[in-house]
Steps between C-alpha positions, in 0.01 A plus 500: 500500500784472751589166340496683158729776641741227642529314175554829318783607740666155483478519124666839479765375754580201277537710200743729692688211648583351156547147629254370239425611151206741446283235330542265802416775748198595297378119487552469870285811557243369260480162659483658849190695401316176391622288793382760757165523330517851384454395136335217336665289236363694204624837648840338591571396150321796320842660426612229258211588267518874536550688174785702657699185547422375142612827351820525700608151381415587132710819534805307597466291190467814282792656657707175444404529132624853473837401662544170310447665163769760527324819593646566831854391380466745216395774739804433722724528201336841409546618868872476475501665147292790626699551815837506340743546782277712717422338838205732593355457159516126529342514845211697352467266204498170707253649755271634230532170303405296812211735577358488144552121457343409845180687382444199269717226654500388848739689747687182580534407123614851416770495770603138412534605141675841539729398789757325303485776224546762779788338644666451160424867404637616844833323451537601139485870572715486808281515787366246763180301491402643847461833332234373267319198639292669791364759253407210263305334778334818619425611145334162432284522814400862394444410130259237604271785573469609129238239410236284648703176452841656598500356848264270689394780761343690203282198402414426863385858561295508183334178555424590861316802372307287245401248773396773723256623222703784364657546150866366477791698367563524110827355371688820477329685788780424743746684283328832617695465825755234392669713236559807720635265769732330246632838400553600857695175562706564188593859598574389858752232404650731228569787726497385858445120551796414301726650751345291772553170322803298630806423307513130568751277310358170394630208296216478255670644187291310240614321185301607206430316173779696318757412767386136509530461119841657506609230760342231291684620185832487682436166672345302212634689196153535373606751240700222324336385183183698550334633174172608356434403144203619271329249252511682162248460221745278306591260775434135458375503859170657394199282567718218646520372865785475736483135494569496127857618566753341737629832628672360806682212332561639159555876589598480874235774575221519754183700432410671823207737410303607196324829438225555237518831308297441182188714526282252322561238757502691833119500517484118529837396648671629829760759447758290695559138512716478813594124466476393138424132464565267202156586355563868495477638143728770360336810339629796308640774723538270797775597748693190623701524825783237461811389688807348344857555391554793251626261220166286550284811492676626179436166337140500595454853380643410151320178475148630586554864377443656834557866600709585801340760741734725707505426863433750773746522789462119612342596833227682333479233242450231765254711688289601198513152329524239771316660799159634511166481685450142402855349481794551729843368577657373832799310638474144617753296696514115467518318836695181543176285524340637183413257233657724249847428617684283246247563229573668170316811381541734210535871556178656373307194555134527606379290799127436438465341841596832665405734234842659499793557269859449598682820372846452649701311753786597731724269697737602766417861416616438136263509204474168305486583129455150378173422314440194709575457879507223736353626819699503831399578855540877552443603140331832464221526238360811328151402421215675321130424515174656605519670849226240624710202387817654654303537826374140483840355426582449869177305547568281197857418599628514856873479422523819304561846677361817345717793549340844590131576471355438157162643618659825617687522174187451291341806663796700388443430139364835379415423141123498434305241311152446400420353845632833654219695319255231591581536862484890474179461315354275774576777754356769294183283449459463871527880547249572223251243645532652841487873384180423293367281773398235251574222748583480871882570574561140611364370162686756305832393677415136446431557132852682459671228692335238283634676199849497640481125584318373195736684248800367681645835615566332832517114532241385752771371737668840502172677530423307818841575641449864416208520728586607858289227664604627853310834405218326340437263788554762763251737342244228468555389860474856639176594330299292763670728761319792342165309520570412865576854588166620383299185621626532858472884510863551549532715189213700617661564844831616331316715262304649788819576679633683196176692456471590870853621523572642161170531311366755747792731411477490119469248227863564394613408854304166466653460152851566673424243765419248238813575317728467813338183623516329167865601442591388847358152412666504164848539646482165675249286309432450118337787330211284372436366855505856617245601226273196588504606871442881448246492219200415703612723783530804267174439342310463823669829639402689189133367517466591867553863398307492178807557303602361159732193562679561173775740646554268806548192263745697287691581813494141611646393154765780523615443857499129450770550243709735718717234678808713482625465845579133531642224276220265606197691416491403128666232284666762274690649800612162616617408147750790472631481857777240452574620147551858622663394814235704691455511883163540681588870589571576128134469427399706788749775411403514138136413519382730784524824310329357198214356716455837648476663164251230380278574808495870441432462122220258565331712756496790261416320164268210592215716650524737188488216241244272699292739715346383829 
């Protein structure tokens, strides 16, 4: 037992020290339990087959699907529209948005998605990100208490009850306490907490898609020769293929994109053909996006009896017709050692090797308007292709430099596609399966994650990148600690201490002790690790007084998500620290009143909702 206590204290100290990442600390702890003989090999590795760990990994994939398919970007855009120029209104909206979203997406995923939107929104209405980011982090932590899958401590608490022979919590049961706490947090930040937030000036004013497109238009003259043509019923193009006509040589025109509009063919053929190839067939009502000189376009329209469609403002036109969830644009700089140097390429050409299209070229900050160019070192390309191919370009070709963050830009595309609704449907399917208890929670999450992956809502490579492996490994490696606490009797001793000193006073005193001990741990170690440590202690304490363990496990879940006093207690707090320019004391000053309010509300409501 003393050896167990030593390992526990050292583990907590390593978490607080921060020299090693949480997953490494957890693995060291796990191996120590085995090497000292406290656990056997099966017990040591039991965390990696635990349903909790499987469910959390699947939830990261589902959250990535929601982000990648445009839902969070669309929500961010709506935030700004709803807030107008009101800073307090934006504060409530982003905090509420973080809270609601984190009920269904991981807290880390929520903050990762909303942080750039919040920063952009703050700058756009004339305030500083430091006035918004901490409420987003705290709102995300609180919103995780709305559903069973909202945050790992909820799942850990529920599964601990099930393993102890009790009924677990239903999917929306946490909302009975989570919703009041979220409302309290919103009111706190709206009327009091906002005044405590610092005014830190940071250099993170973002460049959004609209701004980037404007820059591209200026640098590359993309608007030059950009047209949309409609294939009419009398056009000789009907039922012919691109290869039947020598558009580039005879008409000096490149076909960039094709959109199907005929209702009779949409059921069988994709609506958009992003990169038409020679075998692509023209059909009635097709919209062809082309690039060429005005005289060439006029000649093509007359020859093929095509209709000219009016252009939107060019920025909107580019965004709506050349960028979407599947396809994007980015800038590439050619290095001196590139094999492209000295080669000739046509503007608008499609490189099958890279899966990319050359839209425009700039040299010495001047656009090249020729139809064919000989590449020189330092040339800047504006390219178009699938977001995945853009990300892979660096791996395929070492001597090209991608400017900016294509992956970040992809997440800011707010238009919804069929895959967007599939991703949302997968999330709803998981919730229905859990609410109706048709399958275990981990299976429901795996089914939903499988739908997201198999339908291509998220490429497998991005899905794995979207999983916070640090969190997953850390939770898996910390689960054996809970087993060891019970096996050695350490959990019983801690529980007995709580019962002897607080249980004799009143069950609410014991409940308060569990809350304060858990929230103390949560300020310095990961909330999942905290929940794993406290779950067996809370159950033993409740059982020793013949009390229902349900209120104690709810309090463990709540207090494990109240890491409001430090930037190291939870990943979400750490994520906004540099972006908001926060100092350690900022968290203490803003978080202490909120933590006190959560403690009081929990002590009042939890015993009423989940009687002892």
